[in-house]
N, C-alpha and C positions, 0 to 999 in steps of 0.2 A: 667706375671700371675704366671709363676713357683716360682719365687721369694717369691711372696706374699703366694702362697700355702704352700710352705716350711717353711716360718716364722710362718703362721698360725699353721701348724703340729706341729712344735716345741714347740710352746706356749701351745697349747692345749693337747700335749702329757705329758708335764710337769705338767700341771695343773691336768690331770687324774691321774698320778701317786700319786701327792699329796693328791687328793681325796681318792684314793685307801688305802694310809697309815693313812689317818684321820679315816676312816672308820674301819680299821684293829685296830687302837688305841681304838676305840670306843667300837668295839666288846670285845677287852681284859679287858677293863674297866667294862663292864657288866657282866664278867665271862662266857658268853656263845654268841654263834653267832645266827644270825638270825633264824635259824632253831631249836634253843634250844639245841644244842649240846654243852656240858660243855667245858670248856676252855682246860682241859687236853686233851681231844679227839682231839680239834682243834690244840693243839700244836703238838699232835702226826701225824696228818694229813700234818702240815707244815714240820715236820721232814722229812717224806716220799715224799714230793714235794719241794725239795729244791729251795731256791731263793737267789737272790743277795741281801745281806744285808750290808749296809754301815752306822754305827752310828744310829742303829734303824731305818733306812729308808730303806724300801726293794721294790724290783720290784716285780711285781706279777709273779706266775709261768709262763713258757714260752707259754704253750697253752692260758692262759688268757691275757698275754701280747700281742700276736699276735692279739686276737680278739679285745682288746683295740685299739691297733695301726690301725686295720682295719677300726673301728668305727671313730676314730680321722682323719684318711686319707680322708675317705668319707665327713665329714664334712668340713675339710681344703679345700677340692676341690671346695665343694659347696660354701663356704665363698669366697675363691679366685675367683670364677666366679661371684658371687655376687658384689665383689668389682670392677672387671672389668666392669660389665654393669652399675653400678652406679657412676663409675668414671667420 
């Protein structure tokens, strides 16, 4: 079960980061975020909250990444358990 949970965690985490970047791109395209904050304010926020950026692909700030990883881990364990039960 541990291997299944690890594999599920990796797949879900990659998927979560891709969704994060898609949402971020969508916000930039609309020139404001979901709360109506102009893009220049959003950019200043991003400057003050550095992220790992590789070829326009970024990871969320550390606090958000940890929350995301926790949620993904929880659902990975649930998925791994369901796989074991129904195997």
